[in-house]
Every structure is written in structure tokens, then in C-alpha cells.
All heavy atoms as TSV, in Angstrom:
chain	resi	resn	atom	element	x	y	z
A	1	PHE	N	N	-0.733	-3.553	17.266
A	1	PHE	CA	C	-1.991	-3.576	16.526
A	1	PHE	C	C	-2.133	-2.326	15.667
A	1	PHE	O	O	-2.548	-2.406	14.528
A	1	PHE	CB	C	-3.156	-3.721	17.505
A	1	PHE	CG	C	-4.485	-3.846	16.828
A	1	PHE	CD1	C	-4.848	-5.046	16.237
A	1	PHE	CD2	C	-5.348	-2.789	16.777
A	1	PHE	CE1	C	-6.075	-5.173	15.605
A	1	PHE	CE2	C	-6.577	-2.897	16.153
A	1	PHE	CZ	C	-6.934	-4.102	15.566
A	2	ASN	N	N	-1.785	-1.175	16.217
A	2	ASN	CA	C	-1.894	0.076	15.461
A	2	ASN	C	C	-0.947	0.096	14.265
A	2	ASN	O	O	-1.303	0.585	13.195
A	2	ASN	CB	C	-1.618	1.283	16.351
A	2	ASN	CG	C	-2.760	1.569	17.291
A	2	ASN	OD1	O	-3.876	1.129	17.068
A	2	ASN	ND2	N	-2.480	2.288	18.357
A	3	ALA	N	N	0.260	-0.431	14.445
A	3	ALA	CA	C	1.221	-0.452	13.340
A	3	ALA	C	C	0.700	-1.311	12.192
A	3	ALA	O	O	0.837	-0.943	11.020
A	3	ALA	CB	C	2.564	-0.981	13.827
A	4	ARG	N	N	0.094	-2.449	12.516
A	4	ARG	CA	C	-0.482	-3.290	11.460
A	4	ARG	C	C	-1.606	-2.565	10.741
A	4	ARG	O	O	-1.752	-2.668	9.534
A	4	ARG	CB	C	-0.985	-4.610	12.041
A	4	ARG	CG	C	0.121	-5.609	12.232
A	4	ARG	CD	C	-0.440	-6.929	12.600
A	4	ARG	NE	N	-0.601	-6.931	14.050
A	4	ARG	CZ	C	-1.272	-7.828	14.730
A	4	ARG	NH1	N	-1.860	-8.804	14.123
A	4	ARG	NH2	N	-1.352	-7.755	16.028
A	5	GLY	N	N	-2.407	-1.830	11.493
A	5	GLY	CA	C	-3.493	-1.063	10.884
A	5	GLY	C	C	-2.965	-0.021	9.920
A	5	GLY	O	O	-3.503	0.158	8.824
A	6	VAL	N	N	-1.908	0.664	10.309
A	6	VAL	CA	C	-1.299	1.672	9.429
A	6	VAL	C	C	-0.761	1.013	8.170
A	6	VAL	O	O	-0.929	1.530	7.059
A	6	VAL	CB	C	-0.185	2.445	10.175
A	6	VAL	CG1	C	0.627	3.297	9.224
A	6	VAL	CG2	C	-0.782	3.298	11.277
A	7	LEU	N	N	-0.107	-0.149	8.309
A	7	LEU	CA	C	0.399	-0.868	7.130
A	7	LEU	C	C	-0.735	-1.227	6.183
A	7	LEU	O	O	-0.629	-1.062	4.971
A	7	LEU	CB	C	1.143	-2.134	7.552
A	7	LEU	CG	C	2.508	-1.961	8.179
A	7	LEU	CD1	C	3.052	-3.314	8.637
A	7	LEU	CD2	C	3.474	-1.304	7.220
A	8	HIS	N	N	-1.841	-1.722	6.726
A	8	HIS	CA	C	-2.986	-2.100	5.887
A	8	HIS	C	C	-3.577	-0.896	5.162
A	8	HIS	O	O	-3.895	-0.966	3.971
A	8	HIS	CB	C	-4.068	-2.787	6.727
A	8	HIS	CG	C	-3.794	-4.213	7.020
A	8	HIS	ND1	N	-4.109	-5.215	6.136
A	8	HIS	CD2	C	-3.224	-4.809	8.084
A	8	HIS	CE1	C	-3.753	-6.376	6.650
A	8	HIS	NE2	N	-3.207	-6.159	7.833
A	9	VAL	N	N	-3.735	0.206	5.872
A	9	VAL	CA	C	-4.302	1.409	5.251
A	9	VAL	C	C	-3.380	1.960	4.181
A	9	VAL	O	O	-3.827	2.317	3.085
A	9	VAL	CB	C	-4.606	2.481	6.327
A	9	VAL	CG1	C	-4.948	3.815	5.702
A	9	VAL	CG2	C	-5.734	2.010	7.228
A	10	LEU	N	N	-2.091	2.015	4.464
A	10	LEU	CA	C	-1.137	2.515	3.480
A	10	LEU	C	C	-1.108	1.624	2.247
A	10	LEU	O	O	-1.102	2.112	1.112
A	10	LEU	CB	C	0.252	2.621	4.101
A	10	LEU	CG	C	1.358	3.212	3.229
A	10	LEU	CD1	C	0.966	4.590	2.716
A	10	LEU	CD2	C	2.651	3.287	4.019
A	11	LEU	N	N	-1.133	0.318	2.455
A	11	LEU	CA	C	-1.164	-0.615	1.332
A	11	LEU	C	C	-2.420	-0.404	0.493
A	11	LEU	O	O	-2.362	-0.350	-0.738
A	11	LEU	CB	C	-1.095	-2.059	1.851
A	11	LEU	CG	C	-1.138	-3.163	0.817
A	11	LEU	CD1	C	0.059	-3.085	-0.117
A	11	LEU	CD2	C	-1.167	-4.522	1.505
A	12	SER	N	N	-3.562	-0.251	1.144
A	12	SER	CA	C	-4.817	-0.029	0.421
A	12	SER	C	C	-4.789	1.270	-0.367
A	12	SER	O	O	-5.206	1.320	-1.525
A	12	SER	CB	C	-5.999	-0.002	1.395
A	12	SER	OG	O	-6.120	-1.225	2.048
A	13	GLN	N	N	-4.292	2.339	0.250
A	13	GLN	CA	C	-4.260	3.620	-0.450
A	13	GLN	C	C	-3.299	3.598	-1.627
A	13	GLN	O	O	-3.582	4.191	-2.668
A	13	GLN	CB	C	-3.905	4.745	0.516
A	13	GLN	CG	C	-5.037	5.077	1.446
A	13	GLN	CD	C	-4.767	6.311	2.281
A	13	GLN	OE1	O	-3.642	6.774	2.383
A	13	GLN	NE2	N	-5.810	6.838	2.884
A	14	LEU	N	N	-2.182	2.919	-1.492
A	14	LEU	CA	C	-1.256	2.809	-2.623
A	14	LEU	C	C	-1.846	1.963	-3.739
A	14	LEU	O	O	-1.667	2.253	-4.914
A	14	LEU	CB	C	0.072	2.203	-2.170
A	14	LEU	CG	C	1.066	3.157	-1.550
A	14	LEU	CD1	C	2.254	2.380	-0.997
A	14	LEU	CD2	C	1.544	4.183	-2.547
A	15	ALA	N	N	-2.553	0.899	-3.372
A	15	ALA	CA	C	-3.128	0.005	-4.375
A	15	ALA	C	C	-4.285	0.663	-5.120
A	15	ALA	O	O	-4.396	0.557	-6.343
A	15	ALA	CB	C	-3.590	-1.288	-3.716
A	16	ILE	N	N	-5.147	1.357	-4.393
A	16	ILE	CA	C	-6.355	1.942	-4.985
A	16	ILE	C	C	-6.086	3.322	-5.563
A	16	ILE	O	O	-6.610	3.699	-6.600
A	16	ILE	CB	C	-7.479	2.021	-3.941
A	16	ILE	CG1	C	-7.867	0.613	-3.507
A	16	ILE	CG2	C	-8.679	2.770	-4.470
A	16	ILE	CD1	C	-8.787	0.576	-2.308
A	17	GLY	N	N	-5.268	4.079	-4.861
A	17	GLY	CA	C	-5.020	5.460	-5.271
A	17	GLY	C	C	-5.765	6.411	-4.351
A	17	GLY	O	O	-6.700	6.031	-3.661
A	18	VAL	N	N	-5.337	7.632	-4.341
A	18	VAL	CA	C	-5.922	8.646	-3.468
A	18	VAL	C	C	-6.196	9.887	-4.295
A	18	VAL	O	O	-5.412	10.262	-5.152
A	18	VAL	CB	C	-4.954	9.004	-2.313
A	18	VAL	CG1	C	-5.589	10.000	-1.367
A	18	VAL	CG2	C	-4.524	7.773	-1.566
A	19	LYS	N	N	-7.331	10.508	-4.035
A	19	LYS	CA	C	-7.681	11.746	-4.709
A	19	LYS	C	C	-7.745	12.847	-3.661
A	19	LYS	O	O	-8.319	12.654	-2.587
A	19	LYS	CB	C	-9.029	11.610	-5.408
A	19	LYS	CG	C	-9.422	12.817	-6.197
A	19	LYS	CD	C	-10.719	12.598	-6.917
A	19	LYS	CE	C	-11.078	13.860	-7.683
A	19	LYS	NZ	N	-12.366	13.738	-8.333
A	20	GLY	N	N	-7.173	13.986	-3.960
A	20	GLY	CA	C	-7.172	15.096	-3.018
A	20	GLY	C	C	-8.523	15.787	-2.942
A	20	GLY	O	O	-9.448	15.504	-3.705
A	21	PHE	N	N	-8.612	16.704	-2.006
A	21	PHE	CA	C	-9.817	17.510	-1.851
A	21	PHE	C	C	-9.730	18.719	-2.769
A	21	PHE	O	O	-8.639	19.117	-3.178
A	21	PHE	CB	C	-9.955	17.987	-0.398
A	21	PHE	CG	C	-10.288	16.888	0.560
A	21	PHE	CD1	C	-9.305	16.334	1.362
A	21	PHE	CD2	C	-11.578	16.410	0.654
A	21	PHE	CE1	C	-9.609	15.316	2.245
A	21	PHE	CE2	C	-11.893	15.398	1.538
A	21	PHE	CZ	C	-10.910	14.849	2.339
A	22	PRO	N	N	-10.856	19.326	-3.090
A	22	PRO	CA	C	-10.825	20.518	-3.964
A	22	PRO	C	C	-10.388	21.761	-3.188
A	22	PRO	O	O	-11.142	22.715	-3.022
A	22	PRO	CB	C	-12.266	20.626	-4.462
A	22	PRO	CG	C	-13.082	19.986	-3.395
A	22	PRO	CD	C	-12.223	18.903	-2.811
A	23	ILE	N	N	-9.155	21.717	-2.684
A	23	ILE	CA	C	-8.596	22.875	-1.981
A	23	ILE	C	C	-7.274	23.233	-2.647
A	23	ILE	O	O	-6.647	22.391	-3.286
A	23	ILE	CB	C	-8.395	22.592	-0.471
A	23	ILE	CG1	C	-7.465	21.391	-0.250
A	23	ILE	CG2	C	-9.717	22.388	0.232
A	23	ILE	CD1	C	-7.115	21.124	1.205
A	24	PRO	N	N	-6.833	24.460	-2.507
A	24	PRO	CA	C	-5.580	24.870	-3.146
A	24	PRO	C	C	-4.402	24.003	-2.700
A	24	PRO	O	O	-4.229	23.714	-1.525
A	24	PRO	CB	C	-5.391	26.314	-2.667
A	24	PRO	CG	C	-6.758	26.783	-2.301
A	24	PRO	CD	C	-7.486	25.570	-1.803
A	25	GLY	N	N	-3.641	23.543	-3.660
A	25	GLY	CA	C	-2.449	22.752	-3.377
A	25	GLY	C	C	-2.629	21.258	-3.546
A	25	GLY	O	O	-1.667	20.538	-3.763
A	26	ASP	N	N	-3.852	20.756	-3.415
A	26	ASP	CA	C	-4.057	19.310	-3.526
A	26	ASP	C	C	-3.840	18.800	-4.943
A	26	ASP	O	O	-3.389	17.681	-5.129
A	26	ASP	CB	C	-5.440	18.902	-3.026
A	26	ASP	CG	C	-5.435	18.544	-1.547
A	26	ASP	OD1	O	-4.460	18.922	-0.859
A	26	ASP	OD2	O	-6.381	17.895	-1.087
A	27	ASP	N	N	-4.173	19.589	-5.953
A	27	ASP	CA	C	-3.921	19.153	-7.333
A	27	ASP	C	C	-2.432	18.939	-7.558
A	27	ASP	O	O	-2.031	17.992	-8.234
A	27	ASP	CB	C	-4.452	20.177	-8.335
A	27	ASP	CG	C	-5.971	20.173	-8.412
A	27	ASP	OD1	O	-6.582	19.159	-8.021
A	27	ASP	OD2	O	-6.531	21.185	-8.870
A	28	GLU	N	N	-1.623	19.790	-6.979
A	28	GLU	CA	C	-0.176	19.658	-7.128
A	28	GLU	C	C	0.334	18.413	-6.393
A	28	GLU	O	O	1.195	17.686	-6.880
A	28	GLU	CB	C	0.519	20.898	-6.574
A	28	GLU	CG	C	2.016	20.889	-6.769
A	28	GLU	CD	C	2.665	22.146	-6.227
A	28	GLU	OE1	O	2.024	23.219	-6.264
A	28	GLU	OE2	O	3.807	22.040	-5.760
A	29	LEU	N	N	-0.198	18.132	-5.202
A	29	LEU	CA	C	0.234	16.975	-4.420
A	29	LEU	C	C	-0.202	15.645	-5.021
A	29	LEU	O	O	0.545	14.678	-5.035
A	29	LEU	CB	C	-0.307	17.075	-2.990
A	29	LEU	CG	C	0.344	18.092	-2.076
A	29	LEU	CD1	C	-0.415	18.180	-0.761
A	29	LEU	CD2	C	1.792	17.743	-1.835
A	30	PHE	N	N	-1.441	15.585	-5.505
A	30	PHE	CA	C	-2.002	14.326	-5.974
A	30	PHE	C	C	-2.028	14.209	-7.497
A	30	PHE	O	O	-2.514	13.214	-8.032
A	30	PHE	CB	C	-3.424	14.149	-5.432
A	30	PHE	CG	C	-3.467	14.051	-3.941
A	30	PHE	CD1	C	-3.810	15.147	-3.170
A	30	PHE	CD2	C	-3.155	12.857	-3.318
A	30	PHE	CE1	C	-3.851	15.052	-1.780
A	30	PHE	CE2	C	-3.184	12.756	-1.939
A	30	PHE	CZ	C	-3.534	13.855	-1.166
A	31	GLY	N	N	-1.526	15.196	-8.208
A	31	GLY	CA	C	-1.595	15.206	-9.656
A	31	GLY	C	C	-0.568	14.340	-10.361
A	31	GLY	O	O	-0.707	14.027	-11.530
A	32	ARG	N	N	0.470	13.909	-9.661
A	32	ARG	CA	C	1.504	13.104	-10.315
A	32	ARG	C	C	1.607	11.746	-9.610
A	32	ARG	O	O	1.414	11.656	-8.407
A	32	ARG	CB	C	2.841	13.833	-10.302
A	32	ARG	CG	C	3.372	14.139	-8.932
A	32	ARG	CD	C	4.625	15.035	-8.999
A	32	ARG	NE	N	5.224	15.220	-7.712
A	32	ARG	CZ	C	4.758	16.002	-6.739
A	32	ARG	NH1	N	3.634	16.661	-6.927
A	32	ARG	NH2	N	5.392	16.120	-5.597
A	33	PRO	N	N	1.954	10.716	-10.359
A	33	PRO	CA	C	2.075	9.390	-9.749
A	33	PRO	C	C	3.313	9.274	-8.864
A	33	PRO	O	O	4.288	10.004	-9.039
A	33	PRO	CB	C	2.184	8.446	-10.949
A	33	PRO	CG	C	2.688	9.295	-12.054
A	33	PRO	CD	C	2.193	10.693	-11.794
A	34	ILE	N	N	3.261	8.361	-7.925
A	34	ILE	CA	C	4.402	8.095	-7.050
A	34	ILE	C	C	5.396	7.249	-7.837
A	34	ILE	O	O	5.042	6.194	-8.364
A	34	ILE	CB	C	3.941	7.345	-5.787
A	34	ILE	CG1	C	2.944	8.203	-5.019
A	34	ILE	CG2	C	5.121	6.974	-4.920
A	34	ILE	CD1	C	2.272	7.475	-3.890
A	35	GLU	N	N	6.638	7.706	-7.917
A	35	GLU	CA	C	7.633	7.013	-8.740
A	35	GLU	C	C	7.945	5.611	-8.236
A	35	GLU	O	O	8.123	4.690	-9.017
A	35	GLU	CB	C	8.915	7.841	-8.802
A	35	GLU	CG	C	8.753	9.135	-9.573
A	35	GLU	CD	C	10.027	9.952	-9.596
A	35	GLU	OE1	O	11.109	9.397	-9.357
A	35	GLU	OE2	O	9.926	11.161	-9.867
A	36	ALA	N	N	8.011	5.428	-6.948
A	36	ALA	CA	C	8.391	4.135	-6.368
A	36	ALA	C	C	7.167	3.324	-5.934
A	36	ALA	O	O	7.263	2.465	-5.075
A	36	ALA	CB	C	9.319	4.354	-5.191
A	37	ARG	N	N	6.008	3.579	-6.557
A	37	ARG	CA	C	4.760	2.934	-6.135
A	37	ARG	C	C	4.851	1.416	-6.180
A	37	ARG	O	O	4.466	0.737	-5.220
A	37	ARG	CB	C	3.607	3.421	-7.009
A	37	ARG	CG	C	2.273	2.840	-6.614
A	37	ARG	CD	C	1.149	3.469	-7.464
A	37	ARG	NE	N	-0.107	2.866	-7.149
A	37	ARG	CZ	C	-0.642	1.868	-7.842
A	37	ARG	NH1	N	-0.025	1.390	-8.891
A	37	ARG	NH2	N	-1.797	1.352	-7.492
A	38	ALA	N	N	5.339	0.852	-7.260
A	38	ALA	CA	C	5.411	-0.610	-7.392
A	38	ALA	C	C	6.325	-1.215	-6.321
A	38	ALA	O	O	5.983	-2.234	-5.706
A	38	ALA	CB	C	5.900	-0.996	-8.781
A	39	ASP	N	N	7.458	-0.574	-6.086
A	39	ASP	CA	C	8.378	-1.061	-5.053
A	39	ASP	C	C	7.750	-0.974	-3.667
A	39	ASP	O	O	7.889	-1.877	-2.847
A	39	ASP	CB	C	9.681	-0.267	-5.074
A	39	ASP	CG	C	10.478	-0.488	-6.353
A	39	ASP	OD1	O	10.344	-1.581	-6.944
A	39	ASP	OD2	O	11.215	0.421	-6.741
A	40	MET	N	N	7.050	0.126	-3.410
A	40	MET	CA	C	6.413	0.297	-2.109
A	40	MET	C	C	5.288	-0.714	-1.905
A	40	MET	O	O	5.119	-1.252	-0.806
A	40	MET	CB	C	5.877	1.725	-1.968
A	40	MET	CG	C	6.985	2.754	-1.857
A	40	MET	SD	S	6.395	4.457	-1.873
A	40	MET	CE	C	5.540	4.546	-0.325
A	41	LEU	N	N	4.517	-0.992	-2.962
A	41	LEU	CA	C	3.454	-1.991	-2.860
A	41	LEU	C	C	4.028	-3.367	-2.518
A	41	LEU	O	O	3.493	-4.072	-1.658
A	41	LEU	CB	C	2.653	-2.072	-4.166
A	41	LEU	CG	C	1.610	-0.998	-4.376
A	41	LEU	CD1	C	1.091	-1.039	-5.809
A	41	LEU	CD2	C	0.468	-1.161	-3.399
A	42	LEU	N	N	5.096	-3.740	-3.181
A	42	LEU	CA	C	5.723	-5.031	-2.911
A	42	LEU	C	C	6.255	-5.087	-1.480
A	42	LEU	O	O	6.019	-6.058	-0.756
A	42	LEU	CB	C	6.857	-5.281	-3.907
A	42	LEU	CG	C	7.601	-6.596	-3.764
A	42	LEU	CD1	C	6.672	-7.780	-3.942
A	42	LEU	CD2	C	8.734	-6.659	-4.766
A	43	MET	N	N	6.936	-4.046	-1.055
A	43	MET	CA	C	7.511	-4.010	0.290
A	43	MET	C	C	6.417	-4.046	1.365
A	43	MET	O	O	6.518	-4.781	2.345
A	43	MET	CB	C	8.355	-2.744	0.444
A	43	MET	CG	C	9.139	-2.672	1.713
A	43	MET	SD	S	10.243	-1.233	1.764
A	43	MET	CE	C	9.091	0.116	1.660
A	44	LEU	N	N	5.347	-3.271	1.177
A	44	LEU	CA	C	4.259	-3.255	2.153
A	44	LEU	C	C	3.505	-4.578	2.175
A	44	LEU	O	O	3.104	-5.053	3.238
A	44	LEU	CB	C	3.294	-2.113	1.857
A	44	LEU	CG	C	3.776	-0.739	2.282
A	44	LEU	CD1	C	2.889	0.346	1.703
A	44	LEU	CD2	C	3.796	-0.643	3.795
A	45	THR	N	N	3.311	-5.195	1.012
A	45	THR	CA	C	2.642	-6.495	0.961
A	45	THR	C	C	3.438	-7.529	1.751
A	45	THR	O	O	2.878	-8.302	2.533
A	45	THR	CB	C	2.462	-6.956	-0.500
A	45	THR	OG1	O	1.676	-5.986	-1.186
A	45	THR	CG2	C	1.777	-8.302	-0.571
A	46	GLU	N	N	4.742	-7.523	1.572
A	46	GLU	CA	C	5.590	-8.462	2.316
A	46	GLU	C	C	5.536	-8.179	3.820
A	46	GLU	O	O	5.483	-9.104	4.627
A	46	GLU	CB	C	7.023	-8.388	1.807
A	46	GLU	CG	C	7.192	-8.960	0.418
A	46	GLU	CD	C	8.578	-8.711	-0.166
A	46	GLU	OE1	O	9.379	-7.988	0.465
A	46	GLU	OE2	O	8.849	-9.237	-1.251
A	47	ALA	N	N	5.528	-6.907	4.198
A	47	ALA	CA	C	5.480	-6.550	5.618
A	47	ALA	C	C	4.155	-6.959	6.252
A	47	ALA	O	O	4.120	-7.488	7.363
A	47	ALA	CB	C	5.702	-5.055	5.790
A	48	VAL	N	N	3.046	-6.748	5.532
A	48	VAL	CA	C	1.731	-7.135	6.055
A	48	VAL	C	C	1.638	-8.651	6.177
A	48	VAL	O	O	1.160	-9.171	7.190
A	48	VAL	CB	C	0.602	-6.568	5.155
A	48	VAL	CG1	C	-0.730	-7.210	5.470
A	48	VAL	CG2	C	0.517	-5.061	5.309
A	49	GLN	N	N	2.111	-9.368	5.180
A	49	GLN	CA	C	2.082	-10.831	5.240
A	49	GLN	C	C	2.955	-11.361	6.368
A	49	GLN	O	O	2.590	-12.314	7.038
A	49	GLN	CB	C	2.505	-11.435	3.912
A	49	GLN	CG	C	1.467	-11.255	2.829
A	49	GLN	CD	C	1.939	-11.761	1.478
A	49	GLN	OE1	O	3.123	-12.018	1.278
A	49	GLN	NE2	N	1.023	-11.876	0.553
A	50	ALA	N	N	4.095	-10.740	6.605
A	50	ALA	CA	C	4.984	-11.179	7.687
A	50	ALA	C	C	4.386	-10.877	9.051
A	50	ALA	O	O	4.592	-11.623	10.002
A	50	ALA	CB	C	6.347	-10.505	7.547
A	51	SER	N	N	3.617	-9.796	9.154
A	51	SER	CA	C	3.035	-9.430	10.444
A	51	SER	C	C	1.834	-10.292	10.812
A	51	SER	O	O	1.497	-10.397	11.983
A	51	SER	CB	C	2.644	-7.950	10.458
A	51	SER	OG	O	1.505	-7.722	9.665
A	52	GLN	N	N	1.201	-10.897	9.811
A	52	GLN	CA	C	0.036	-11.744	10.060
A	52	GLN	C	C	0.070	-12.980	9.153
A	52	GLN	O	O	-0.795	-13.166	8.304
A	52	GLN	CB	C	-1.251	-10.954	9.810
A	52	GLN	CG	C	-1.425	-9.798	10.758
A	52	GLN	CD	C	-2.644	-8.983	10.431
A	52	GLN	OE1	O	-2.814	-8.536	9.302
A	52	GLN	NE2	N	-3.507	-8.803	11.402
A	53	PRO	N	N	1.052	-13.848	9.329
A	53	PRO	CA	C	1.192	-14.994	8.427
A	53	PRO	C	C	0.035	-15.977	8.505
A	53	PRO	O	O	-0.210	-16.724	7.561
A	53	PRO	CB	C	2.499	-15.647	8.885
A	53	PRO	CG	C	2.674	-15.206	10.289
A	53	PRO	CD	C	2.061	-13.844	10.372
A	54	TYR	N	N	-0.707	-15.963	9.597
A	54	TYR	CA	C	-1.802	-16.906	9.786
A	54	TYR	C	C	-3.028	-16.595	8.934
A	54	TYR	O	O	-3.908	-17.424	8.810
A	54	TYR	CB	C	-2.208	-16.950	11.268
A	54	TYR	CG	C	-2.332	-15.575	11.894
A	54	TYR	CD1	C	-3.511	-14.860	11.834
A	54	TYR	CD2	C	-1.240	-15.000	12.538
A	54	TYR	CE1	C	-3.618	-13.608	12.389
A	54	TYR	CE2	C	-1.337	-13.747	13.113
A	54	TYR	CZ	C	-2.538	-13.056	13.039
A	54	TYR	OH	O	-2.629	-11.811	13.584
A	55	ILE	N	N	-3.098	-15.412	8.313
A	55	ILE	CA	C	-4.255	-15.114	7.470
A	55	ILE	C	C	-3.923	-15.151	5.976
A	55	ILE	O	O	-4.794	-14.948	5.157
A	55	ILE	CB	C	-4.910	-13.775	7.833
A	55	ILE	CG1	C	-3.972	-12.596	7.577
A	55	ILE	CG2	C	-5.403	-13.768	9.252
A	55	ILE	CD1	C	-4.651	-11.244	7.727
A	56	TYR	N	N	-2.664	-15.431	5.652
A	56	TYR	CA	C	-2.245	-15.479	4.248
A	56	TYR	C	C	-1.821	-16.878	3.862
A	56	TYR	O	O	-1.073	-17.530	4.583
A	56	TYR	CB	C	-1.099	-14.495	3.979
A	56	TYR	CG	C	-1.546	-13.069	4.100
A	56	TYR	CD1	C	-1.351	-12.340	5.277
A	56	TYR	CD2	C	-2.191	-12.421	3.045
A	56	TYR	CE1	C	-1.779	-11.037	5.399
A	56	TYR	CE2	C	-2.623	-11.133	3.160
A	56	TYR	CZ	C	-2.425	-10.448	4.340
A	56	TYR	OH	O	-2.866	-9.155	4.442
A	57	ARG	N	N	-2.296	-17.320	2.750
A	57	ARG	CA	C	-1.914	-18.627	2.208
A	57	ARG	C	C	-0.524	-18.512	1.580
A	57	ARG	O	O	-0.220	-17.508	0.952
A	57	ARG	CB	C	-2.930	-19.004	1.135
A	57	ARG	CG	C	-3.039	-20.461	0.891
A	57	ARG	CD	C	-4.137	-20.827	-0.064
A	57	ARG	NE	N	-5.106	-19.764	-0.267
A	57	ARG	CZ	C	-5.938	-19.691	-1.285
A	57	ARG	NH1	N	-5.914	-20.619	-2.206
A	57	ARG	NH2	N	-6.802	-18.730	-1.406
A	58	PRO	N	N	0.309	-19.531	1.719
A	58	PRO	CA	C	1.623	-19.475	1.070
A	58	PRO	C	C	1.482	-19.386	-0.444
A	58	PRO	O	O	0.509	-19.904	-1.020
A	58	PRO	CB	C	2.285	-20.782	1.464
A	58	PRO	CG	C	1.442	-21.386	2.533
A	58	PRO	CD	C	0.107	-20.739	2.476
A	59	ALA	N	N	2.415	-18.724	-1.072
A	59	ALA	CA	C	2.389	-18.599	-2.538
A	59	ALA	C	C	2.587	-19.972	-3.169
A	59	ALA	O	O	3.337	-20.796	-2.663
A	59	ALA	CB	C	3.493	-17.652	-2.988
A	60	ALA	N	N	1.898	-20.182	-4.258
A	60	ALA	CA	C	2.024	-21.455	-4.981
A	60	ALA	C	C	3.399	-21.510	-5.641
A	60	ALA	O	O	3.863	-20.527	-6.233
A	60	ALA	CB	C	0.928	-21.586	-6.028
A	61	THR	N	N	4.024	-22.650	-5.545
A	61	THR	CA	C	5.325	-22.812	-6.196
A	61	THR	C	C	5.132	-23.415	-7.579
A	61	THR	O	O	4.270	-24.266	-7.781
A	61	THR	CB	C	6.245	-23.727	-5.374
A	61	THR	OG1	O	5.601	-24.976	-5.175
A	61	THR	CG2	C	6.537	-23.092	-4.022
A	62	GLN	N	N	5.923	-22.945	-8.512
A	62	GLN	CA	C	5.831	-23.457	-9.879
A	62	GLN	C	C	7.026	-24.343	-10.155
A	62	GLN	O	O	8.151	-24.026	-9.797
A	62	GLN	CB	C	5.807	-22.299	-10.864
A	62	GLN	CG	C	4.585	-21.441	-10.729
A	62	GLN	CD	C	4.566	-20.342	-11.770
A	62	GLN	OE1	O	5.405	-20.281	-12.645
A	62	GLN	NE2	N	3.585	-19.466	-11.682
A	63	SER	N	N	6.767	-25.478	-10.792
A	63	SER	CA	C	7.860	-26.422	-11.105
A	63	SER	C	C	8.323	-26.236	-12.505
A	63	SER	O	O	7.676	-25.889	-13.391
A	63	SER	CB	C	7.377	-27.840	-10.925
A	63	SER	OG	O	6.924	-28.029	-9.609
């Protein structure tokens, strides 16, 4: 249960973005985008869907 929670939170933070606190060093940490963000979002989305398939509708197939 905890692992699924971590996956959901990480997915949400990657999707929405995170802003640092006004303390020294946070501007440097949060000032640049994550290079592999799109890949990580896709991987985490697949992991969350696989961990709870009963709450996700199957993707529509295109003919």
C-alpha cells in the first residue's frame, strides 16, 4: 500500500511540478527542468495502472 502511495505522489509531483522553499540552494535544485521528465511520467503512469488495474479503464483502440 505504501509503495502505491509513493508512486501516486511521485507521479503527481512530476505532472504538476514542484517549487522549492525560499531557502538557500532550492533555486539551484528546482530551477531547471528534469531532462527525463516525459519518460518518467510514462513509466510511472504504467506502473500505477499495473498496480491498480481495477480503477483504470483500458485505453481505446484505434482502427
